[in-house]
LOROBA-505595 format. One record per residue: x, z, y of N, C-alpha, C in turn; residue in one letter; residue number from 1. Coordinates in nm, 4 decimals, always signed. Example, Ala and Ser with C-alpha at 12.3 -4.5 7.8 and 13.67 -1.06 7.14 Angstrom:
// LOROBA-505595
<r n_east="+1.3190" n_up="+0.7800" n_north="-0.5690" ca_east="+1.2300" ca_up="+0.7800" ca_north="-0.4500" c_east="+1.3200" c_up="+0.7800" c_north="-0.3300" code="A" pos="1"/>
<r n_east="+1.2850" n_up="+0.7080" n_north="-0.2250" ca_east="+1.3670" ca_up="+0.7140" ca_north="-0.1060" c_east="+1.2900" c_up="+0.7870" c_north="+0.0030" code="S" pos="2"/>
***
This chain:
// LOROBA-505595
<r n_east="+0.0840" n_up="+0.0000" n_north="-0.1182" ca_east="+0.0000" ca_up="+0.0000" ca_north="+0.0000" c_east="+0.0878" c_up="+0.0000" c_north="+0.1235" code="M" pos="1"/>
<r n_east="+0.0652" n_up="-0.0912" n_north="+0.2171" ca_east="+0.1450" ca_up="-0.0956" ca_north="+0.3391" c_east="+0.0703" c_up="-0.0276" c_north="+0.4529" code="S" pos="2"/>
<r n_east="+0.1455" n_up="+0.0241" n_north="+0.5453" ca_east="+0.0903" ca_up="+0.0964" ca_north="+0.6589" c_east="+0.1295" c_up="+0.0229" c_north="+0.7873" code="Y" pos="3"/>
<r n_east="+0.0409" n_up="+0.0145" n_north="+0.8832" ca_east="+0.0649" ca_up="-0.0684" ca_north="+1.0010" c_east="+0.1585" c_up="-0.0077" c_north="+1.1048" code="P" pos="4"/>
<r n_east="+0.2028" n_up="+0.1177" n_north="+1.0887" ca_east="+0.2827" ca_up="+0.1818" ca_north="+1.1911" c_east="+0.4274" c_up="+0.1343" c_north="+1.1875" code="L" pos="5"/>
<r n_east="+0.4731" n_up="+0.0761" n_north="+1.2967" ca_east="+0.6118" ca_up="+0.0346" ca_north="+1.3132" c_east="+0.6461" c_up="+0.0534" c_north="+1.4603" code="C" pos="6"/>
<r n_east="+0.7547" n_up="+0.1223" n_north="+1.4884" ca_east="+0.7920" ca_up="+0.1516" ca_north="+1.6252" c_east="+0.9397" c_up="+0.1190" c_north="+1.6435" code="Y" pos="7"/>
<r n_east="+0.9745" n_up="+0.0432" n_north="+1.7474" ca_east="+1.1135" ca_up="+0.0107" ca_north="+1.7792" c_east="+1.1473" c_up="+0.0673" c_north="+1.9150" code="S" pos="8"/>
<r n_east="+1.2715" n_up="+0.1157" n_north="+1.9290" ca_east="+1.3161" ca_up="+0.1594" ca_north="+2.0603" c_east="+1.4643" c_up="+0.1300" c_north="+2.0740" code="F" pos="9"/>
<r n_east="+1.5090" n_up="+0.1184" n_north="+2.1998" ca_east="+1.6456" ca_up="+0.0809" ca_north="+2.2317" c_east="+1.7141" c_up="+0.1938" c_north="+2.3065" code="F" pos="10"/>
<r n_east="+1.8439" n_up="+0.2095" n_north="+2.2837" ca_east="+1.9251" ca_up="+0.3040" ca_north="+2.3586" c_east="+2.0066" c_up="+0.2274" c_north="+2.4615" code="L" pos="11"/>
<r n_east="+2.0634" n_up="+0.2983" n_north="+2.5590" ca_east="+2.1465" ca_up="+0.2345" ca_north="+2.6607" c_east="+2.2634" c_up="+0.1588" c_north="+2.5995" code="E" pos="12"/>
<r n_east="+2.3092" n_up="+0.2031" n_north="+2.4853" ca_east="+2.4229" ca_up="+0.1400" ca_north="+2.4192" c_east="+2.3883" c_up="+0.0029" c_north="+2.3614" code="T" pos="13"/>
<r n_east="+2.2606" n_up="-0.0330" n_north="+2.3625" ca_east="+2.2179" ca_up="-0.1589" ca_north="+2.3051" c_east="+2.1711" c_up="-0.1449" c_north="+2.1616" code="G" pos="14"/>
<r n_east="+2.1843" n_up="-0.0253" n_north="+2.1050" ca_east="+2.1367" ca_up="-0.0029" ca_north="+1.9689" c_east="+1.9851" c_up="-0.0071" c_north="+1.9657" code="M" pos="15"/>
<r n_east="+1.9315" n_up="-0.0595" n_north="+1.8564" ca_east="+1.7868" ca_up="-0.0619" ca_north="+1.8373" c_east="+1.7558" c_up="+0.0182" c_north="+1.7120" code="R" pos="16"/>
<r n_east="+1.6556" n_up="+0.1031" n_north="+1.7216" ca_east="+1.6082" ca_up="+0.1793" ca_north="+1.6075" c_east="+1.4681" c_up="+0.1321" c_north="+1.5732" code="F" pos="17"/>
<r n_east="+1.4393" n_up="+0.1303" n_north="+1.4447" ca_east="+1.3075" ca_up="+0.0902" ca_north="+1.3973" c_east="+1.2556" c_up="+0.2016" c_north="+1.3067" code="E" pos="18"/>
<r n_east="+1.1360" n_up="+0.2471" n_north="+1.3335" ca_east="+1.0728" ca_up="+0.3535" ca_north="+1.2565" c_east="+0.9493" c_up="+0.2949" c_north="+1.1898" code="L" pos="19"/>
<r n_east="+0.9459" n_up="+0.2999" n_north="+1.0565" ca_east="+0.8341" ca_up="+0.2444" ca_north="+0.9801" c_east="+0.7719" c_up="+0.3525" c_north="+0.8924" code="N" pos="20"/>
<r n_east="+0.6406" n_up="+0.3618" n_north="+0.8949" ca_east="+0.5697" ca_up="+0.4517" ca_north="+0.8045" c_east="+0.5666" c_up="+0.3852" c_north="+0.6675" code="L" pos="21"/>
<r n_east="+0.6241" n_up="+0.4526" n_north="+0.5666" ca_east="+0.6315" ca_up="+0.3951" ca_north="+0.4332" c_east="+0.5169" c_up="+0.4398" c_north="+0.3426" code="K" pos="22"/>
<r n_east="+0.4842" n_up="+0.5679" n_north="+0.3455" ca_east="+0.3769" ca_up="+0.6191" ca_north="+0.2605" c_east="+0.3336" c_up="+0.7554" c_north="+0.3109" code="Q" pos="23"/>
<r n_east="+0.2195" n_up="+0.7977" n_north="+0.2645" ca_east="+0.1724" ca_up="+0.9316" ca_north="+0.2980" c_east="+0.1406" c_up="+1.0073" c_north="+0.1709" code="T" pos="24"/>
<r n_east="+0.1619" n_up="+1.1365" n_north="+0.1759" ca_east="+0.1292" ca_up="+1.2261" ca_north="+0.0647" c_east="+0.0440" c_up="+1.3383" c_north="+0.1232" code="H" pos="25"/>
<r n_east="-0.0853" n_up="+1.3213" n_north="+0.1243" ca_east="-0.1716" ca_up="+1.4215" ca_north="+0.1856" c_east="-0.1441" c_up="+1.4290" c_north="+0.3353" code="G" pos="26"/>
<r n_east="-0.1004" n_up="+1.5445" n_north="+0.3808" ca_east="-0.0721" ca_up="+1.5630" ca_north="+0.5237" c_east="+0.0705" c_up="+1.5220" c_north="+0.5599" code="A" pos="27"/>
<r n_east="+0.1546" n_up="+1.4888" n_north="+0.4609" ca_east="+0.2929" ca_up="+1.4517" ca_north="+0.4865" c_east="+0.3080" c_up="+1.3008" c_north="+0.4928" code="E" pos="28"/>
<r n_east="+0.3966" n_up="+1.2563" n_north="+0.5796" ca_east="+0.4256" ca_up="+1.1132" ca_north="+0.5926" c_east="+0.5730" c_up="+1.0893" c_north="+0.5636" code="A" pos="29"/>
<r n_east="+0.6054" n_up="+0.9754" n_north="+0.5036" ca_east="+0.7424" ca_up="+0.9373" ca_north="+0.4747" c_east="+0.7746" c_up="+0.8171" c_north="+0.5622" code="V" pos="30"/>
<r n_east="+0.8813" n_up="+0.8312" n_north="+0.6422" ca_east="+0.9221" ca_up="+0.7253" ca_north="+0.7328" c_east="+1.0554" c_up="+0.6668" c_north="+0.6906" code="F" pos="31"/>
<r n_east="+1.0754" n_up="+0.5412" n_north="+0.7251" ca_east="+1.2043" ca_up="+0.4759" ca_north="+0.7076" c_east="+1.2591" c_up="+0.4515" c_north="+0.8475" code="Q" pos="32"/>
<r n_east="+1.3844" n_up="+0.4905" n_north="+0.8699" ca_east="+1.4486" ca_up="+0.4678" ca_north="+0.9991" c_east="+1.5657" c_up="+0.3743" c_north="+0.9767" code="I" pos="33"/>
<r n_east="+1.5706" n_up="+0.2680" n_north="+1.0560" ca_east="+1.6810" ca_up="+0.1729" ca_north="+1.0474" c_east="+1.7442" c_up="+0.1598" c_north="+1.1847" code="R" pos="34"/>
<r n_east="+1.8755" n_up="+0.1478" n_north="+1.1881" ca_east="+1.9479" ca_up="+0.1300" ca_north="+1.3135" c_east="+2.0130" c_up="-0.0075" c_north="+1.3133" code="A" pos="35"/>
<r n_east="+2.0082" n_up="-0.0752" n_north="+1.4271" ca_east="+2.0673" ca_up="-0.2070" ca_north="+1.4430" c_east="+2.1676" c_up="-0.1995" c_north="+1.5581" code="F" pos="36"/>
<r n_east="+2.2881" n_up="-0.2479" n_north="+1.5352" ca_east="+2.3933" ca_up="-0.2423" ca_north="+1.6353" c_east="+2.4217" c_up="-0.3832" c_north="+1.6859" code="Y" pos="37"/>
<r n_east="+2.4268" n_up="-0.4012" n_north="+1.8163" ca_east="+2.4492" ca_up="-0.5361" ca_north="+1.8708" c_east="+2.5908" c_up="-0.5840" c_north="+1.8421" code="P" pos="38"/>
<r n_east="+2.6048" n_up="-0.7103" n_north="+1.8139" ca_east="+2.7356" ca_up="-0.7706" ca_north="+1.7905" c_east="+2.7921" c_up="-0.8344" c_north="+1.9170" code="Q" pos="39"/>
<r n_east="+2.7078" n_up="-0.8520" n_north="+2.0177" ca_east="+2.7557" ca_up="-0.9095" ca_north="+2.1431" c_east="+2.6749" c_up="-0.8536" c_north="+2.2584" code="S" pos="40"/>
<r n_east="+2.7342" n_up="-0.8575" n_north="+2.3763" ca_east="+2.6689" ca_up="-0.8158" ca_north="+2.4997" c_east="+2.6837" c_up="-0.9301" c_north="+2.5975" code="V" pos="41"/>
<r n_east="+2.5734" n_up="-0.9813" n_north="+2.6468" ca_east="+2.5735" ca_up="-1.0948" ca_north="+2.7395" c_east="+2.6517" c_up="-1.2129" c_north="+2.6830" code="S" pos="42"/>
<r n_east="+2.6400" n_up="-1.2349" n_north="+2.5532" ca_east="+2.7045" ca_up="-1.3494" ca_north="+2.4906" c_east="+2.8523" c_up="-1.3301" c_north="+2.4599" code="G" pos="43"/>
<r n_east="+2.9093" n_up="-1.2133" n_north="+2.4931" ca_east="+3.0502" ca_up="-1.1873" ca_north="+2.4687" c_east="+3.0610" c_up="-1.0965" c_north="+2.3460" code="I" pos="44"/>
<r n_east="+3.1452" n_up="-1.1339" n_north="+2.2530" ca_east="+3.1610" ca_up="-1.0564" ca_north="+2.1301" c_east="+3.2092" c_up="-0.9154" c_north="+2.1616" code="S" pos="45"/>
<r n_east="+3.1532" n_up="-0.8176" n_north="+2.0937" ca_east="+3.1887" ca_up="-0.6772" ca_north="+2.1133" c_east="+3.3001" c_up="-0.6412" c_north="+2.0150" code="V" pos="46"/>
<r n_east="+3.4060" n_up="-0.5787" n_north="+2.0656" ca_east="+3.5136" ca_up="-0.5328" ca_north="+1.9777" c_east="+3.4582" c_up="-0.4286" c_north="+1.8814" code="R" pos="47"/>
<r n_east="+3.4985" n_up="-0.4352" n_north="+1.7572" ca_east="+3.4515" ca_up="-0.3397" ca_north="+1.6569" c_east="+3.4886" c_up="-0.1965" c_north="+1.6963" code="A" pos="48"/>
<r n_east="+3.6081" n_up="-0.1766" n_north="+1.7525" ca_east="+3.6489" ca_up="-0.0412" ca_north="+1.7912" c_east="+3.5578" c_up="+0.0134" c_north="+1.9015" code="C" pos="49"/>
<r n_east="+3.5162" n_up="-0.0707" n_north="+1.9953" ca_east="+3.4254" ca_up="-0.0267" ca_north="+2.1013" c_east="+3.2855" c_up="-0.0020" c_north="+2.0470" code="N" pos="50"/>
<r n_east="+3.2443" n_up="-0.0857" n_north="+1.9553" ca_east="+3.1128" ca_up="-0.0675" ca_north="+1.8946" c_east="+3.1065" c_up="+0.0671" c_north="+1.8212" code="Q" pos="51"/>
<r n_east="+3.2149" n_up="+0.1049" n_north="+1.7562" ca_east="+3.2186" ca_up="+0.2336" ca_north="+1.6863" c_east="+3.2136" c_up="+0.3500" c_north="+1.7843" code="N" pos="52"/>
<r n_east="+3.2785" n_up="+0.3368" n_north="+1.8982" ca_east="+3.2712" ca_up="+0.4414" ca_north="+2.0013" c_east="+3.1284" c_up="+0.4511" c_north="+2.0533" code="I" pos="53"/>
<r n_east="+3.0650" n_up="+0.3380" n_north="+2.0786" ca_east="+2.9262" ca_up="+0.3377" ca_north="+2.1264" c_east="+2.8340" c_up="+0.4015" c_north="+2.0236" code="R" pos="54"/>
<r n_east="+2.8558" n_up="+0.3719" n_north="+1.8966" ca_east="+2.7749" ca_up="+0.4313" ca_north="+1.7903" c_east="+2.7956" c_up="+0.5820" c_north="+1.7845" code="R" pos="55"/>
<r n_east="+2.9203" n_up="+0.6261" n_north="+1.8030" ca_east="+2.9501" ca_up="+0.7693" ca_north="+1.8044" c_east="+2.8779" c_up="+0.8376" c_north="+1.9190" code="T" pos="56"/>
<r n_east="+2.8805" n_up="+0.7761" n_north="+2.0379" ca_east="+2.8125" ca_up="+0.8345" ca_north="+2.1540" c_east="+2.6617" c_up="+0.8422" c_north="+2.1318" code="L" pos="57"/>
<r n_east="+2.6050" n_up="+0.7417" n_north="+2.0682" ca_east="+2.4612" ca_up="+0.7454" ca_north="+2.0378" c_east="+2.4316" c_up="+0.8534" c_north="+1.9341" code="A" pos="58"/>
<r n_east="+2.5189" n_up="+0.8667" n_north="+1.8361" ca_east="+2.5002" ca_up="+0.9670" ca_north="+1.7321" c_east="+2.5047" c_up="+1.1082" c_north="+1.7908" code="L" pos="59"/>
<r n_east="+2.5994" n_up="+1.1349" n_north="+1.8810" ca_east="+2.6069" ca_up="+1.2701" ca_north="+1.9374" c_east="+2.4839" c_up="+1.3021" c_north="+2.0215" code="V" pos="60"/>
<r n_east="+2.4257" n_up="+1.2017" n_north="+2.0864" ca_east="+2.3020" ca_up="+1.2269" ca_north="+2.1619" c_east="+2.1898" c_up="+1.2674" c_north="+2.0671" code="E" pos="61"/>
<r n_east="+2.1829" n_up="+1.2043" n_north="+1.9514" ca_east="+2.0826" ca_up="+1.2416" ca_north="+1.8518" c_east="+2.1108" c_up="+1.3806" c_north="+1.7960" code="E" pos="62"/>
<r n_east="+2.2390" n_up="+1.4138" n_north="+1.7773" ca_east="+2.2757" ca_up="+1.5469" ca_north="+1.7301" c_east="+2.2306" c_up="+1.6542" c_north="+1.8297" code="M" pos="63"/>
<r n_east="+2.2511" n_up="+1.6280" n_north="+1.9576" ca_east="+2.2117" ca_up="+1.7229" ca_north="+2.0616" c_east="+2.0603" c_up="+1.7403" c_north="+2.0640" code="I" pos="64"/>
<r n_east="+1.9880" n_up="+1.6289" n_north="+2.0546" ca_east="+1.8412" ca_up="+1.6376" ca_north="+2.0515" c_east="+1.7925" c_up="+1.7175" c_north="+1.9307" code="K" pos="65"/>
<r n_east="+1.8535" n_up="+1.6934" n_north="+1.8140" ca_east="+1.8150" ca_up="+1.7663" ca_north="+1.6938" c_east="+1.8451" c_up="+1.9150" c_north="+1.7086" code="L" pos="66"/>
<r n_east="+1.9593" n_up="+1.9485" n_north="+1.7648" ca_east="+1.9941" ca_up="+2.0898" ca_north="+1.7851" c_east="+1.8944" c_up="+2.1567" c_north="+1.8790" code="A" pos="67"/>
<r n_east="+1.8570" n_up="+2.0869" n_north="+1.9864" ca_east="+1.7586" ca_up="+2.1427" ca_north="+2.0797" c_east="+1.6236" c_up="+2.1640" c_north="+2.0112" code="D" pos="68"/>
<r n_east="+1.5793" n_up="+2.0628" n_north="+1.9356" ca_east="+1.4509" ca_up="+2.0728" ca_north="+1.8663" c_east="+1.4561" c_up="+2.1812" c_north="+1.7594" code="Q" pos="69"/>
<r n_east="+1.5667" n_up="+2.1863" n_north="+1.6863" ca_east="+1.5821" ca_up="+2.2883" ca_north="+1.5832" c_east="+1.5784" c_up="+2.4283" c_north="+1.6407" code="G" pos="70"/>
<r n_east="+1.6407" n_up="+2.4476" n_north="+1.7571" ca_east="+1.6358" ca_up="+2.5788" ca_north="+1.8224" c_east="+1.4937" c_up="+2.6160" c_north="+1.8630" code="D" pos="71"/>
<r n_east="+1.4197" n_up="+2.5182" n_north="+1.9125" ca_east="+1.2801" ca_up="+2.5448" ca_north="+1.9505" c_east="+1.1951" c_up="+2.5841" c_north="+1.8299" code="E" pos="72"/>
<r n_east="+1.2200" n_up="+2.5208" n_north="+1.7162" ca_east="+1.1357" ca_up="+2.5398" ca_north="+1.5981" c_east="+1.1844" c_up="+2.6493" c_north="+1.5039" code="D" pos="73"/>
<r n_east="+1.3017" n_up="+2.7032" n_north="+1.5262" ca_east="+1.3604" ca_up="+2.7967" ca_north="+1.4288" c_east="+1.2815" c_up="+2.9268" c_north="+1.4188" code="R" pos="74"/>
<r n_east="+1.2916" n_up="+2.9849" n_north="+1.3007" ca_east="+1.2204" ca_up="+3.1097" ca_north="+1.2736" c_east="+1.3122" c_up="+3.2220" c_north="+1.2300" code="E" pos="75"/>
<r n_east="+1.4438" n_up="+3.1947" n_north="+1.2230" ca_east="+1.5372" ca_up="+3.3019" ca_north="+1.1870" c_east="+1.6738" c_up="+3.2762" c_north="+1.2490" code="D" pos="76"/>
<r n_east="+1.7602" n_up="+3.3759" n_north="+1.2402" ca_east="+1.8930" ca_up="+3.3683" ca_north="+1.3024" c_east="+1.9833" c_up="+3.2657" c_north="+1.2342" code="A" pos="77"/>
<r n_east="+1.9672" n_up="+3.2484" n_north="+1.1033" ca_east="+2.0494" ca_up="+3.1514" ca_north="+1.0309" c_east="+2.0349" c_up="+3.0110" c_north="+1.0866" code="G" pos="78"/>
<r n_east="+1.9115" n_up="+2.9733" n_north="+1.1194" ca_east="+1.8888" ca_up="+2.8409" ca_north="+1.1784" c_east="+1.9520" c_up="+2.8322" c_north="+1.3170" code="C" pos="79"/>
<r n_east="+1.9488" n_up="+2.9441" n_north="+1.3897" ca_east="+2.0103" ca_up="+2.9466" ca_north="+1.5222" c_east="+2.1594" c_up="+2.9188" c_north="+1.5135" code="G" pos="80"/>
<r n_east="+2.2237" n_up="+2.9757" n_north="+1.4123" ca_east="+2.3665" ca_up="+2.9511" ca_north="+1.3915" c_east="+2.3905" c_up="+2.8047" c_north="+1.3566" code="I" pos="81"/>
<r n_east="+2.3083" n_up="+2.7518" n_north="+1.2653" ca_east="+2.3201" ca_up="+2.6113" ca_north="+1.2244" c_east="+2.3105" c_up="+2.5184" c_north="+1.3446" code="L" pos="82"/>
<r n_east="+2.2071" n_up="+2.5354" n_north="+1.4271" ca_east="+2.1868" ca_up="+2.4442" ca_north="+1.5394" c_east="+2.2874" c_up="+2.4674" c_north="+1.6506" code="Y" pos="83"/>
<r n_east="+2.3403" n_up="+2.5901" n_north="+1.6611" ca_east="+2.4472" ca_up="+2.6153" ca_north="+1.7570" c_east="+2.5746" c_up="+2.5418" c_north="+1.7189" code="G" pos="84"/>
<r n_east="+2.6073" n_up="+2.5431" n_north="+1.5905" ca_east="+2.7255" ca_up="+2.4712" ca_north="+1.5419" c_east="+2.7057" c_up="+2.3203" c_north="+1.5580" code="I" pos="85"/>
<r n_east="+2.5853" n_up="+2.2720" n_north="+1.5276" ca_east="+2.5552" ca_up="+2.1298" ca_north="+1.5441" c_east="+2.5750" c_up="+2.0881" c_north="+1.6901" code="L" pos="86"/>
<r n_east="+2.5232" n_up="+2.1679" n_north="+1.7831" ca_east="+2.5344" ca_up="+2.1368" ca_north="+1.9257" c_east="+2.6811" c_up="+2.1390" c_north="+1.9708" code="R" pos="87"/>
<r n_east="+2.7546" n_up="+2.2439" n_north="+1.9322" ca_east="+2.8962" ca_up="+2.2537" ca_north="+1.9695" c_east="+2.9756" c_up="+2.1347" c_north="+1.9164" code="D" pos="88"/>
<r n_east="+2.9494" n_up="+2.0982" n_north="+1.7915" ca_east="+3.0187" ca_up="+1.9842" ca_north="+1.7311" c_east="+2.9868" c_up="+1.8551" c_north="+1.8055" code="S" pos="89"/>
<r n_east="+2.8617" n_up="+1.8390" n_north="+1.8420" ca_east="+2.8216" ca_up="+1.7178" ca_north="+1.9145" c_east="+2.8947" c_up="+1.7078" c_north="+2.0477" code="A" pos="90"/>
<r n_east="+2.9028" n_up="+1.8177" n_north="+2.1216" ca_east="+2.9712" ca_up="+1.8135" ca_north="+2.2510" c_east="+3.1211" c_up="+1.7888" c_north="+2.2354" code="Y" pos="91"/>
<r n_east="+3.1824" n_up="+1.8423" n_north="+2.1300" ca_east="+3.3248" ca_up="+1.8154" ca_north="+2.1060" c_east="+3.3469" c_up="+1.6685" c_north="+2.0730" code="K" pos="92"/>
<r n_east="+3.2621" n_up="+1.6141" n_north="+1.9863" ca_east="+3.2725" ca_up="+1.4716" ca_north="+1.9520" c_east="+3.2473" c_up="+1.3832" c_north="+2.0737" code="L" pos="93"/>
<r n_east="+3.1499" n_up="+1.4217" n_north="+2.1561" ca_east="+3.1191" ca_up="+1.3445" ca_north="+2.2757" c_east="+3.2393" c_up="+1.3406" c_north="+2.3692" code="K" pos="94"/>
<r n_east="+3.3043" n_up="+1.4544" n_north="+2.3870" ca_east="+3.4214" ca_up="+1.4615" ca_north="+2.4737" c_east="+3.5324" c_up="+1.3696" c_north="+2.4220" code="Q" pos="95"/>
<r n_east="+3.5570" n_up="+1.3724" n_north="+2.2915" ca_east="+3.6598" ca_up="+1.2858" ca_north="+2.2332" c_east="+3.6246" c_up="+1.1375" c_north="+2.2469" code="L" pos="96"/>
<r n_east="+3.4989" n_up="+1.1033" n_north="+2.2232" ca_east="+3.4563" ca_up="+0.9635" ca_north="+2.2323" c_east="+3.4637" c_up="+0.9130" c_north="+2.3766" code="A" pos="97"/>
<r n_east="+3.4238" n_up="+0.9961" n_north="+2.4723" ca_east="+3.4315" ca_up="+0.9568" ca_north="+2.6137" c_east="+3.5775" c_up="+0.9366" c_north="+2.6550" code="E" pos="98"/>
<r n_east="+3.6658" n_up="+1.0226" n_north="+2.6071" ca_east="+3.8090" ca_up="+1.0093" ca_north="+2.6372" c_east="+3.8626" c_up="+0.8778" c_north="+2.5814" code="K" pos="99"/>
<r n_east="+3.8225" n_up="+0.8463" n_north="+2.4583" ca_east="+3.8674" ca_up="+0.7213" ca_north="+2.3959" c_east="+3.8090" c_up="+0.5996" c_north="+2.4686" code="E" pos="100"/>
<r n_east="+3.6844" n_up="+0.6104" n_north="+2.5123" ca_east="+3.6221" ca_up="+0.5016" ca_north="+2.5886" c_east="+3.7011" c_up="+0.4753" c_north="+2.7167" code="K" pos="101"/>
<r n_east="+3.7394" n_up="+0.5825" n_north="+2.7869" ca_east="+3.8193" ca_up="+0.5667" ca_north="+2.9093" c_east="+3.9549" c_up="+0.5027" c_north="+2.8799" code="L" pos="102"/>
<r n_east="+4.0164" n_up="+0.5408" n_north="+2.7675" ca_east="+4.1441" ca_up="+0.4796" ca_north="+2.7287" c_east="+4.1263" c_up="+0.3299" c_north="+2.7058" code="A" pos="103"/>
<r n_east="+4.0165" n_up="+0.2917" n_north="+2.6431" ca_east="+3.9893" ca_up="+0.1486" ca_north="+2.6200" c_east="+3.9640" c_up="+0.0769" c_north="+2.7516" code="H" pos="104"/>
<r n_east="+3.8974" n_up="+0.1433" n_north="+2.8446" ca_east="+3.8729" ca_up="+0.0824" ca_north="+2.9755" c_east="+4.0052" c_up="+0.0575" c_north="+3.0483" code="M" pos="105"/>
<r n_east="+4.0946" n_up="+0.1550" n_north="+3.0426" ca_east="+4.2252" ca_up="+0.1408" ca_north="+3.1088" c_east="+4.3061" c_up="+0.0273" c_north="+3.0484" code="K" pos="106"/>
<r n_east="+4.2889" n_up="+0.0030" n_north="+2.9189" ca_east="+4.3595" ca_up="-0.1059" ca_north="+2.8505" c_east="+4.2930" c_up="-0.2413" c_north="+2.8755" code="K" pos="107"/>
<r n_east="+4.1739" n_up="-0.2384" n_north="+2.9384" ca_east="+4.1013" ca_up="-0.3632" ca_north="+2.9616" c_east="+4.0220" c_up="-0.4103" c_north="+2.8416" code="G" pos="108"/>
<r n_east="+4.0023" n_up="-0.3235" n_north="+2.7451" ca_east="+3.9291" ca_up="-0.3594" ca_north="+2.6231" c_east="+3.7799" c_up="-0.3373" c_north="+2.6358" code="W" pos="109"/>
<r n_east="+3.7368" n_up="-0.2716" n_north="+2.7399" ca_east="+3.5964" ca_up="-0.2364" ca_north="+2.7568" c_east="+3.5436" c_up="-0.3112" c_north="+2.8774" code="W" pos="110"/>
<r n_east="+3.4312" n_up="-0.3788" n_north="+2.8617" ca_east="+3.3729" ca_up="-0.4514" ca_north="+2.9735" c_east="+3.3048" c_up="-0.3535" c_north="+3.0667" code="L" pos="111"/>
<r n_east="+3.3533" n_up="-0.3407" n_north="+3.1882" ca_east="+3.2886" ca_up="-0.2500" ca_north="+3.2832" c_east="+3.1560" c_up="-0.3091" c_north="+3.3269" code="S" pos="112"/>
<r n_east="+3.0579" n_up="-0.2211" n_north="+3.3493" ca_east="+2.9262" ca_up="-0.2654" ca_north="+3.3932" c_east="+2.8377" c_up="-0.3188" c_north="+3.2823" code="G" pos="113"/>
<r n_east="+2.8807" n_up="-0.3022" n_north="+3.1567" ca_east="+2.7973" ca_up="-0.3490" ca_north="+3.0454" c_east="+2.7868" c_up="-0.2391" c_north="+2.9415" code="S" pos="114"/>
<r n_east="+2.7069" n_up="-0.2636" n_north="+2.8412" ca_east="+2.6857" ca_up="-0.1649" ca_north="+2.7365" c_east="+2.7940" c_up="-0.1680" c_north="+2.6312" code="A" pos="115"/>
<r n_east="+2.8830" n_up="-0.2636" n_north="+2.6352" ca_east="+2.9765" ca_up="-0.2750" ca_north="+2.5244" c_east="+3.1179" c_up="-0.2958" c_north="+2.5667" code="G" pos="116"/>
<r n_east="+3.1868" n_up="-0.3754" n_north="+2.4961" ca_east="+3.3238" ca_up="-0.4097" ca_north="+2.5221" c_east="+3.3551" c_up="-0.5366" c_north="+2.4482" code="G" pos="117"/>
<r n_east="+3.4671" n_up="-0.5985" n_north="+2.4849" ca_east="+3.5014" ca_up="-0.7250" ca_north="+2.4207" c_east="+3.5317" c_up="-0.7090" c_north="+2.2764" code="R" pos="118"/>
***
């Protein structure tokens, strides 16, 4: 049985996510999430190393959102520790990825004013 729910959204990095309802079990729903990464920006091929940095930056944003949501929904201290570690890790990774992005920009490997890099 197929379900008509399909939702796509884009991030600033150019990544596209697709959320599809696959099946339901009573009150529970099972979703499929797929991520699509652009291979070019404005017709210019994106360097694989830059694409990986962009993917890392998108991933840490999702980690931060999950940590925030998990903190809101938590019911015990153990979950608070889990989401605190998740948040701290995300910010450390974000700092490293931003530093690497700047290094690529200085080398001329990153297209300024666009979502990607050569």
